[in-house]
VOPAGU-2260 file (C-alpha; in pm, 1 decimal, decimal comma):
REM VOPAGU-2260
SITE   aa  ch    i         X         Y         Z
SITE  MET   A    0    -580,6   -2038,8    -594,3
SITE  GLY   A    1    -905,9   -2194,1    -758,5
SITE  THR   A    2   -1070,1   -2485,2    -942,9
SITE  VAL   A    3   -1223,8   -2422,4   -1291,4
SITE  ALA   A    4   -1480,2   -2624,2   -1533,0
SITE  ILE   A    5   -1481,3   -2613,7   -1890,4
SITE  ILE   A    6   -1765,7   -2605,6   -2101,8
SITE  GLY   A    7   -1731,7   -2595,4   -2479,1
SITE  THR   A    8   -1411,2   -2747,4   -2578,7
SITE  GLY   A    9   -1387,4   -2579,7   -2946,9
SITE  PHE   A   10   -1157,9   -2330,6   -3130,8
SITE  VAL   A   11   -1081,3   -2047,8   -2869,6
SITE  ALA   A   12   -1071,7   -2317,5   -2572,1
SITE  ASP   A   13    -712,3   -2389,3   -2659,0
SITE  LEU   A   14    -635,6   -2043,8   -2657,4
SITE  TYR   A   15    -760,2   -2073,1   -2263,8
SITE  ALA   A   16    -571,5   -2372,3   -2231,8
SITE  ALA   A   17    -228,7   -2272,4   -2338,5
SITE  SER   A   18    -298,0   -1982,2   -2094,1
SITE  LEU   A   19    -374,0   -2199,0   -1842,8
SITE  ARG   A   20     -12,7   -2316,6   -1819,1
SITE  THR   A   21      91,4   -1979,7   -1688,5
SITE  PHE   A   22    -124,5   -2045,5   -1379,7
SITE  PRO   A   23     -56,9   -2353,0   -1266,1
SITE  ASP   A   24    -235,6   -2323,7    -938,8
SITE  ILE   A   25    -573,9   -2265,1   -1100,8
SITE  THR   A   26    -710,0   -2682,7   -1158,9
SITE  VAL   A   27    -918,3   -2816,2   -1429,4
SITE  VAL   A   28   -1162,4   -3051,7   -1265,3
SITE  ALA   A   29   -1381,2   -3085,6   -1572,1
SITE  CYS   A   30   -1441,1   -3040,1   -1917,6
SITE  TYR   A   31   -1741,1   -3108,5   -2122,7
SITE  ASP   A   32   -1857,9   -3025,5   -2502,3
SITE  LYS   A   33   -2170,6   -3137,6   -2710,4
SITE  ASP   A   34   -1921,3   -3305,9   -2967,7
SITE  ALA   A   35   -1796,9   -3639,0   -2777,5
SITE  GLU   A   36   -1538,9   -3637,4   -3061,7
SITE  ARG   A   37   -1417,9   -3244,9   -3012,8
SITE  LEU   A   38   -1402,1   -3304,4   -2613,7
SITE  GLN   A   39   -1145,6   -3603,5   -2634,0
SITE  ARG   A   40    -919,6   -3464,4   -2865,5
SITE  PHE   A   41    -922,7   -3112,6   -2676,6
SITE  CYS   A   42    -870,7   -3294,1   -2320,7
SITE  THR   A   43    -628,4   -3606,3   -2477,7
SITE  TYR   A   44    -398,1   -3319,4   -2600,0
SITE  TRP   A   45    -426,1   -3042,3   -2320,0
SITE  HIS   A   46    -441,4   -3378,0   -2040,3
SITE  LEU   A   47    -780,0   -3244,9   -1872,4
SITE  PRO   A   48   -1052,7   -3424,8   -1735,8
SITE  ALA   A   49   -1335,7   -3483,5   -1929,5
SITE  VAL   A   50   -1716,8   -3559,0   -1811,1
SITE  ASP   A   51   -1981,1   -3736,0   -2027,4
SITE  SER   A   52   -2271,2   -3433,1   -1932,6
SITE  LEU   A   53   -2340,2   -3081,8   -1857,8
SITE  ASP   A   54   -2433,5   -3209,4   -1563,4
SITE  ALA   A   55   -2160,6   -3351,6   -1453,4
SITE  ALA   A   56   -1926,5   -3096,5   -1536,2
SITE  LEU   A   57   -2158,6   -2822,7   -1281,8
SITE  GLY   A   58   -2154,4   -3099,8   -1077,8
SITE  SER   A   59   -1825,6   -3087,4   -1011,1
SITE  ALA   A   60   -1594,6   -2917,9    -763,7
SITE  ALA   A   61   -1516,6   -2618,8    -955,9
SITE  THR   A   62   -1568,7   -2284,4    -829,5
SITE  LEU   A   63   -1552,3   -2090,1   -1143,2
SITE  VAL   A   64   -1754,3   -2242,1   -1467,4
SITE  LEU   A   65   -1523,0   -2121,0   -1832,4
SITE  ASN   A   66   -1813,4   -2080,0   -2038,5
SITE  LEU   A   67   -1672,9   -2128,0   -2405,4
SITE  THR   A   68   -1949,5   -2266,7   -2589,5
SITE  ASN   A   69   -2140,1   -2128,1   -2918,1
SITE  PRO   A   70   -2249,1   -1757,4   -2860,0
SITE  HIS   A   71   -2571,6   -1844,7   -2918,9
SITE  ALA   A   72   -2568,3   -2094,0   -2603,5
SITE  HIS   A   73   -2430,6   -1859,5   -2368,3
SITE  PHE   A   74   -2717,1   -1756,2   -2238,0
SITE  GLU   A   75   -2824,1   -2111,1   -2166,0
SITE  VAL   A   76   -2509,6   -2234,7   -2039,5
SITE  SER   A   77   -2476,8   -1922,2   -1816,6
SITE  ARG   A   78   -2809,7   -1963,1   -1669,3
SITE  LEU   A   79   -2757,7   -2352,6   -1579,8
SITE  ALA   A   80   -2398,1   -2308,7   -1409,4
SITE  LEU   A   81   -2542,1   -1996,0   -1184,9
SITE  GLU   A   82   -2844,7   -2223,2   -1035,5
SITE  ALA   A   83   -2572,6   -2492,6    -976,2
SITE  GLY   A   84   -2433,6   -2200,4    -774,0
SITE  LYS   A   85   -2118,6   -2162,8    -994,3
SITE  HIS   A   86   -1967,7   -1849,8   -1069,3
SITE  VAL   A   87   -1949,3   -1778,7   -1428,2
SITE  TYR   A   88   -1673,1   -1632,4   -1694,6
SITE  SER   A   89   -1839,4   -1648,9   -2011,8
SITE  GLU   A   90   -1686,7   -1594,8   -2363,8
SITE  LYS   A   91   -1829,3   -1286,6   -2502,1
SITE  PRO   A   92   -2141,0   -1149,0   -2550,7
SITE  LEU   A   93   -2318,5   -1252,4   -2208,3
SITE  SER   A   94   -2607,1   -1330,7   -2423,4
SITE  THR   A   95   -2677,3   -1202,1   -2817,2
SITE  ASP   A   96   -3012,5   -1121,7   -2671,8
SITE  PHE   A   97   -2966,8    -818,9   -2394,1
SITE  ALA   A   98   -3282,6    -903,1   -2223,0
SITE  ASP   A   99   -3125,2   -1252,3   -2165,5
SITE  ALA   A  100   -2801,4   -1104,8   -2025,0
SITE  VAL   A  101   -3030,0    -843,5   -1806,5
SITE  THR   A  102   -3152,0   -1200,8   -1694,9
SITE  LEU   A  103   -2819,9   -1323,6   -1591,4
SITE  HIS   A  104   -2734,8   -1032,1   -1421,8
SITE  HIS   A  105   -3040,7   -1050,4   -1171,1
SITE  LEU   A  106   -2989,7   -1407,9   -1109,6
SITE  ALA   A  107   -2599,7   -1426,0   -1054,7
SITE  LYS   A  108   -2692,6   -1096,8    -785,6
SITE  GLU   A  109   -3016,1   -1302,3    -616,4
SITE  ARG   A  110   -2758,6   -1638,3    -599,1
SITE  GLY   A  111   -2469,8   -1435,8    -452,6
SITE  LEU   A  112   -2261,5   -1541,6    -730,8
SITE  GLN   A  113   -2074,5   -1319,5   -1000,8
SITE  ILE   A  114   -2094,8   -1370,9   -1350,4
SITE  ALA   A  115   -1816,1   -1189,4   -1582,3
SITE  SER   A  116   -1712,8   -1145,0   -1949,7
SITE  ALA   A  117   -1439,5   -1189,1   -2156,0
SITE  PRO   A  118   -1258,9    -988,5   -2282,6
SITE  CYS   A  119    -988,6    -980,2   -2060,4
SITE  SER   A  120    -742,6    -754,0   -2235,6
SITE  LEU   A  121    -815,8    -421,5   -2016,8
SITE  LEU   A  122    -600,1    -640,2   -1754,8
SITE  SER   A  123    -291,5    -603,2   -1995,1
SITE  GLU   A  124       6,7    -438,7   -1962,5
SITE  ALA   A  125     -47,8    -290,1   -2242,7
SITE  ALA   A  126    -409,5    -201,2   -2140,9
SITE  GLN   A  127    -311,0     -52,3   -1798,1
SITE  THR   A  128      37,6     131,8   -1898,7
SITE  LEU   A  129    -203,4     331,7   -2146,1
SITE  ARG   A  130    -455,7     370,5   -1879,4
SITE  MET   A  131    -154,8     511,1   -1581,1
SITE  ALA   A  132      -9,0     726,6   -1868,0
SITE  VAL   A  133    -371,5     941,8   -1899,7
SITE  GLU   A  134    -418,3     926,3   -1570,8
SITE  GLN   A  135     -56,8    1100,7   -1477,1
SITE  GLY   A  136    -156,7    1328,7   -1725,1
SITE  ARG   A  137      74,0    1273,6   -1946,6
SITE  ILE   A  138    -143,9    1382,5   -2253,3
SITE  GLY   A  139    -287,0    1636,3   -2092,5
SITE  VAL   A  140    -670,9    1616,3   -2038,1
SITE  PRO   A  141    -843,4    1337,8   -2274,8
SITE  LYS   A  142   -1066,1    1446,3   -2514,7
SITE  LEU   A  143   -1128,8    1207,6   -2786,0
SITE  ILE   A  144   -1054,5     848,5   -2863,0
SITE  TYR   A  145    -966,4     694,6   -3203,2
SITE  ALA   A  146    -999,7     306,1   -3187,9
SITE  GLU   A  147    -977,5      50,5   -3474,7
SITE  LEU   A  148   -1054,9    -310,9   -3489,1
SITE  ASP   A  149   -1017,2    -393,9   -3848,9
SITE  ASP   A  150    -913,0    -741,3   -3988,7
SITE  ASP   A  151    -883,2    -719,8   -4360,0
SITE  TYR   A  152   -1118,8    -939,8   -4588,7
SITE  ILE   A  153   -1173,4   -1245,3   -4414,9
SITE  SER   A  154   -1408,3   -1412,3   -4624,7
SITE  GLN   A  155   -1119,6   -1479,3   -4860,1
SITE  ALA   A  156    -827,8   -1582,7   -4595,8
SITE  PRO   A  157    -802,1   -1931,4   -4632,8
SITE  LEU   A  158   -1019,3   -1995,3   -4378,7
SITE  THR   A  159   -1053,1   -2374,5   -4394,3
SITE  LYS   A  160    -688,3   -2408,3   -4315,6
SITE  TRP   A  161    -722,6   -2219,2   -3948,1
SITE  LYS   A  162    -689,1   -2511,6   -3722,7
SITE  SER   A  163    -664,7   -2469,8   -3331,9
SITE  GLU   A  164    -344,3   -2607,6   -3137,5
SITE  SER   A  165    -540,2   -2952,2   -3046,3
SITE  GLY   A  166    -705,7   -2925,2   -3434,9
SITE  THR   A  167   -1042,5   -2800,1   -3452,6
SITE  PRO   A  168   -1132,9   -2565,3   -3778,8
SITE  TRP   A  169   -1163,1   -2248,5   -3688,2
SITE  PRO   A  170   -1564,9   -2192,5   -3674,1
SITE  VAL   A  171   -1628,9   -2002,0   -3969,7
SITE  GLU   A  172   -2017,2   -1991,5   -3980,4
SITE  ASP   A  173   -2063,2   -1901,5   -3609,3
SITE  GLU   A  174   -1791,4   -1621,4   -3677,7
SITE  LEU   A  175   -1996,7   -1468,2   -3964,2
SITE  VAL   A  176   -2329,9   -1508,7   -3775,0
SITE  VAL   A  177   -2239,7   -1395,2   -3430,1
SITE  GLY   A  178   -2082,0   -1062,8   -3642,0
SITE  CYS   A  179   -1731,6    -895,8   -3586,9
SITE  THR   A  180   -1885,5    -629,7   -3348,0
SITE  LEU   A  181   -2016,8    -895,3   -3088,9
SITE  GLU   A  182   -1671,5   -1055,6   -3154,5
SITE  HIS   A  183   -1417,8    -755,2   -3136,0
SITE  ALA   A  184   -1543,9    -422,3   -3048,2
SITE  GLY   A  185   -1500,7    -518,9   -2686,5
SITE  TYR   A  186   -1102,0    -550,4   -2677,3
SITE  TYR   A  187   -1090,7    -162,6   -2699,0
SITE  LEU   A  188   -1449,2    -115,0   -2542,7
SITE  THR   A  189   -1318,7    -235,5   -2179,9
SITE  TRP   A  190   -1036,2     -38,8   -2226,0
SITE  LEU   A  191   -1224,8     234,2   -2286,4
SITE  MET   A  192   -1489,7     185,8   -2027,8
SITE  ALA   A  193   -1187,3     112,8   -1722,7
SITE  MET   A  194   -1022,0     431,0   -1854,9
SITE  PHE   A  195   -1365,2     662,8   -1845,4
SITE  GLY   A  196   -1605,7     483,6   -1723,7
SITE  PRO   A  197   -1973,8     435,7   -1858,0
SITE  VAL   A  198   -2099,0     512,5   -2164,2
SITE  ARG   A  199   -2392,6     744,3   -2216,3
SITE  THR   A  200   -2512,0     769,2   -2549,5
SITE  THR   A  201   -2408,7     535,5   -2858,3
SITE  VAL   A  202   -2443,6     705,7   -3252,2
SITE  SER   A  203   -2343,2     372,3   -3457,1
SITE  ALA   A  204   -2396,5     255,3   -3807,2
SITE  SER   A  205   -2368,5    -115,8   -3932,7
SITE  ALA   A  206   -2361,1    -283,4   -4201,9
SITE  GLY   A  207   -2311,2    -658,1   -4382,6
SITE  LEU   A  208   -2106,2    -570,1   -4714,1
SITE  ALA   A  209   -1951,0    -916,2   -4836,8
SITE  ASP   A  210   -2070,3   -1187,6   -5001,8
SITE  VAL   A  211   -2041,1   -1454,2   -4793,5
SITE  SER   A  212   -2326,5   -1709,2   -4966,8
SITE  ALA   A  213   -2028,5   -1926,3   -5030,0
SITE  LEU   A  214   -1925,1   -1986,2   -4646,0
SITE  THR   A  215   -2247,4   -2003,7   -4502,4
SITE  SER   A  216   -2659,2   -1981,7   -4596,6
SITE  ALA   A  217   -2753,6   -1843,6   -4254,1
SITE  PRO   A  218   -2826,1   -1516,4   -4205,0
SITE  THR   A  219   -2470,6   -1301,3   -4109,4
SITE  ALA   A  220   -2420,5   -1035,4   -3905,2
SITE  PRO   A  221   -2289,4    -667,1   -3991,9
SITE  ASP   A  222   -1912,1    -698,5   -4138,4
SITE  TYR   A  223   -1885,5    -348,1   -4059,9
SITE  SER   A  224   -1972,6     -93,8   -3753,7
SITE  SER   A  225   -1863,5     254,5   -3622,7
SITE  ALA   A  226   -1960,8     390,8   -3356,2
SITE  THR   A  227   -1925,6     728,5   -3178,3
SITE  LEU   A  228   -1951,0     708,3   -2792,5
SITE  PHE   A  229   -2029,5     950,2   -2577,6
SITE  PHE   A  230   -1914,3     897,0   -2189,3
SITE  GLU   A  231   -2080,7     980,1   -1895,8
SITE  SER   A  232   -1697,5    1167,5   -1795,4
SITE  GLY   A  233   -1760,9    1404,6   -2144,9
SITE  VAL   A  234   -1482,5    1206,0   -2327,0
SITE  VAL   A  235   -1611,0    1112,3   -2674,5
SITE  ALA   A  236   -1442,1     793,8   -2909,3
SITE  ARG   A  237   -1488,6     676,2   -3216,3
SITE  LEU   A  238   -1509,2     296,6   -3261,0
SITE  THR   A  239   -1451,3      94,7   -3552,2
SITE  CYS   A  240   -1525,9    -285,6   -3666,9
SITE  SER   A  241   -1474,3    -471,0   -3993,8
SITE  ILE   A  242   -1393,6    -788,9   -4151,4
SITE  LEU   A  243   -1283,6    -573,7   -4463,3
SITE  ALA   A  244   -1020,9    -300,8   -4430,4
SITE  PRO   A  245    -675,8    -340,3   -4408,6
SITE  HIS   A  246    -547,4    -481,8   -4070,4
SITE  ASP   A  247    -560,2    -176,7   -3832,4
SITE  HIS   A  248    -569,2    -211,7   -3445,5
SITE  HIS   A  249    -464,2     129,6   -3347,5
SITE  ILE   A  250    -568,9     319,4   -3058,7
SITE  ARG   A  251    -491,2     693,9   -3007,0
SITE  VAL   A  252    -624,1     849,9   -2669,8
SITE  ILE   A  253    -587,6    1257,4   -2821,6
SITE  GLY   A  254    -533,1    1496,2   -2519,8
SITE  ASP   A  255    -511,3    1847,4   -2542,2
SITE  ARG   A  256    -100,0    1804,0   -2482,5
SITE  GLY   A  257     -58,7    1523,7   -2663,5
SITE  VAL   A  258    -169,5    1188,3   -2808,4
SITE  ALA   A  259     -81,4     846,6   -2623,4
SITE  SER   A  260    -138,1     514,3   -2867,6
SITE  VAL   A  261    -105,5     152,3   -2869,8
SITE  THR   A  262     -62,6     -32,0   -3214,4
SITE  GLU   A  263    -242,7    -350,9   -3132,2
SITE  ALA   A  264    -489,6    -456,9   -2883,9
SITE  TRP   A  265    -414,8    -835,2   -2942,8
SITE  ASN   A  266     -68,4    -777,0   -2837,5
SITE  ASN   A  267     -79,5    -807,3   -2433,0
SITE  ARG   A  268     248,5    -660,2   -2387,7
SITE  ALA   A  269     236,0    -379,0   -2690,3
SITE  PRO   A  270     404,7     -78,6   -2593,2
SITE  VAL   A  271     238,2     200,6   -2561,3
SITE  ARG   A  272     422,5     545,2   -2684,2
SITE  ILE   A  273     385,0     914,5   -2636,4
SITE  ARG   A  274     389,9    1218,6   -2884,3
SITE  THR   A  275     350,5    1529,6   -2722,1
SITE  ARG   A  276     235,6    1873,0   -2904,8
SITE  HIS   A  277     447,2    2195,1   -2944,1
SITE  VAL   A  278     444,6    2516,3   -3091,6
SITE  ILE   A  279     767,1    2601,1   -3270,2
SITE  ARG   A  280     771,1    2950,0   -3408,6
SITE  ARG   A  281     441,2    2987,4   -3638,6
SITE  ARG   A  282     429,3    2606,4   -3685,9
SITE  MET   A  283     228,9    2343,7   -3433,8
SITE  ILE   A  284     366,5    2000,6   -3464,6
SITE  ASN   A  285     328,6    1672,5   -3344,7
SITE  SER   A  286     686,3    1533,6   -3157,8
SITE  PRO   A  287     864,3    1339,8   -3389,2
SITE  VAL   A  288    1006,3    1130,0   -3221,7
SITE  ALA   A  289     743,8     886,9   -2966,8
SITE  ARG   A  290     830,5     780,8   -2614,4
SITE  LYS   A  291     779,6     512,7   -2477,7
SITE  VAL   A  292     612,7     497,2   -2132,0
SITE  PRO   A  293     790,6     198,1   -1926,1
SITE  PRO   A  294     513,8       1,5   -1752,4
SITE  ALA   A  295     543,0      -7,7   -1398,8
SITE  ALA   A  296     546,9    -343,2   -1185,4
SITE  PHE   A  297     218,9    -371,9   -1130,2
SITE  THR   A  298     131,6    -417,1   -1509,3
SITE  ARG   A  299     332,5    -720,1   -1577,4
SITE  HIS   A  300     142,8   -1050,0   -1608,2
SITE  PRO   A  301     224,1   -1374,8   -1701,6
SITE  SER   A  302     252,0   -1376,2   -2059,3
SITE  VAL   A  303     201,7   -1653,1   -2350,0
SITE  LYS   A  304     341,3   -1721,3   -2698,6
SITE  ARG   A  305     219,3   -1563,6   -2976,9
SITE  ARG   A  306     -57,2   -1816,7   -3164,0
SITE  GLY   A  307    -181,9   -1703,3   -3505,3
SITE  ALA   A  308    -310,5   -1303,6   -3485,8
SITE  ALA   A  309    -268,5   -1292,7   -3094,5
SITE  ALA   A  310     -60,5   -1254,0   -2810,7
SITE  MET   A  311    -271,4   -1263,5   -2525,3
SITE  ASN   A  312    -342,3   -1477,1   -2213,8
SITE  PHE   A  313    -683,2   -1571,6   -2217,5
SITE  MET   A  314    -669,9   -1671,1   -1812,6
SITE  LEU   A  315    -542,8   -1302,4   -1716,1
SITE  GLY   A  316    -985,6   -1257,7   -1628,9
SITE  PRO   A  317   -1054,8   -1571,1   -1473,5
SITE  ALA   A  318    -751,8   -1574,7   -1266,4
SITE  GLU   A  319    -842,2   -1228,4   -1166,7
SITE  MET   A  320   -1206,3   -1347,5   -1092,9
SITE  LEU   A  321   -1099,1   -1631,1    -893,6
SITE  ASP   A  322    -855,6   -1394,0    -686,0
SITE  ALA   A  323   -1178,9   -1207,2    -626,3
SITE  ILE   A  324   -1387,4   -1465,3    -531,3
SITE  ALA   A  325   -1149,6   -1596,4    -272,0
SITE  ALA   A  326   -1124,4   -1240,0    -146,4
SITE  GLY   A  327   -1487,7   -1154,5    -104,9
SITE  ARG   A  328   -1431,4    -865,7    -364,3
SITE  GLU   A  329   -1617,1    -832,2    -737,8
SITE  ALA   A  330   -1419,1    -888,6    -997,8
SITE  VAL   A  331   -1294,1    -637,7   -1203,4
SITE  GLN   A  332   -1502,6    -739,0   -1544,6
SITE  ALA   A  333   -1800,3    -873,0   -1305,2
SITE  GLY   A  334   -2157,0    -760,7   -1274,0
SITE  ASP   A  335   -2259,3    -460,0   -1384,5
SITE  PHE   A  336   -1959,9    -375,5   -1559,0
SITE  ALA   A  337   -2000,4    -685,7   -1803,9
SITE  LEU   A  338   -2388,7    -626,9   -1829,7
SITE  HIS   A  339   -2272,0    -254,0   -1977,8
SITE  LEU   A  340   -2039,8    -434,0   -2246,1
SITE  THR   A  341   -2288,5    -604,7   -2348,3
SITE  GLU   A  342   -2532,8    -355,3   -2416,2
SITE  VAL   A  343   -2304,0    -127,4   -2572,0
SITE  SER   A  344   -2164,1    -388,7   -2772,8
SITE  LEU   A  345   -2536,3    -482,1   -2898,6
SITE  ALA   A  346   -2632,3    -147,5   -2975,5
SITE  ILE   A  347   -2348,8     -84,6   -3154,7
SITE  GLN   A  348   -2400,4    -439,7   -3377,8
SITE  SER   A  349   -2709,1    -377,1   -3402,5
SITE  ALA   A  350   -2757,6     -15,3   -3523,1
SITE  GLY   A  351   -2786,7     -81,5   -3921,1
SITE  GLU   A  352   -2880,5     252,0   -4119,3
SITE  ASN   A  353   -3110,2     476,9   -3975,4
SITE  THR   A  354   -3090,0     406,6   -3591,5
SITE  GLY   A  355   -2936,2     740,4   -3476,5
SITE  ALA   A  356   -2890,9     770,2   -3106,9
SITE  GLN   A  357   -2884,8     514,3   -2907,1
SITE  HIS   A  358   -2896,0     603,7   -2517,1
SITE  MET   A  359   -2755,4     323,7   -2269,7
SITE  THR   A  360   -2975,3     202,3   -1962,6
SITE  THR   A  361   -2726,6      22,7   -1773,4
SITE  SER   A  362   -2445,3     185,9   -1549,3
SITE  PHE   A  363   -2159,1      64,2   -1357,7
SITE  VAL   A  364   -1872,3     228,2   -1093,3
SITE  GLN   A  365   -1573,7     283,0   -1311,5
SITE  PRO   A  366   -1241,4      51,2   -1123,6
SITE  PRO   A  367    -969,6     200,0   -1001,0
SITE  LEU   A  368    -662,6     106,7   -1188,1
SITE  THR   A  369    -606,8    -240,8   -1108,4
SITE  ARG   A  370    -332,6    -333,8    -926,3
SITE  TRP   A  371    -349,5    -735,0   -1000,6
SITE  SER   A  372     -63,0    -871,8   -1153,6
SITE  GLY   A  373    -114,6   -1221,9   -1141,4
SITE  GLN   A  374     186,3   -1305,0   -1018,5
SITE  ARG   A  375     195,8   -1535,9    -787,5
SITE  THR   A  376     459,5   -1554,1    -470,7
SITE  GLY   A  377     765,7   -1810,5    -517,8
SITE  GLN   A  378     719,9   -1807,7    -908,2
């Protein structure tokens, strides 16, 4: 199917390595990390080949580079990979600076290459089934979406005890400096973009509320954000991210005939349920019994076991991208889609208290319902 090089073997790399087991036709030809001890621990645990320099990784036979480095290194590593003639799948965001993201987007186009951004949960069974139900008109015409990505009061959790499968500690300082919006908003924002197209305007607010001085002395990003997103298609969504409010990963798509919902963004096979609206005598009610939407065959993907808070196959995006490259088409998450995701995410995070409405400058062609299952003939 394809060859990849992994750049960055920290905490998230273990999630990709575990997911790689579901795609035996993807071969890792090189792994590199600036921390030699971390690189060796990762490669020994997963039985993957290590190289001793970034140049060696970029000079390998890999078709696709997985950029799993610290977010503040994303731009430089992706730029070097593109200049080396490699396609790039980057962990979120493409860059912490939008101008740099635009530079990567243009460079990829100039070189005839593709660059995509995580997360890939829009390819999951849950996301595709939700989109299928909405497009089939099961809730009527969609009007409003409520999406929550709250992860409880993280700064009071036993963070020093969180380790990846190969033993790498959770990067506490990086997470606080990058912020929950850039880390998490994409999990539902990509679903919404796939279903409803580009965002025209965001009206957002963000704030840093928790005292995390005991965890880092570096300037930290907002730990709360709330955005009202006005889509070109006319749909409006409210998206909330925080690492303070009690855990809540609900998404509810509200139509003029009912509501479709999913309770967990980080479970690729979370069920989609629908409650239709009825008038009985003089009362309007939502059906007390939620009907589960059966997934179509094309929505099924290789699954992974739950690891911590997530039951996500992190390789769905890279695998789909390798298929797209082989077929000569653009990957679902690449190009204009990835750039728009970055612009919207950064707009929400940077909103602060008094920014007001921000009008997006990027757009993309809304992809059709992705009938890519990731299954392989004979498996």
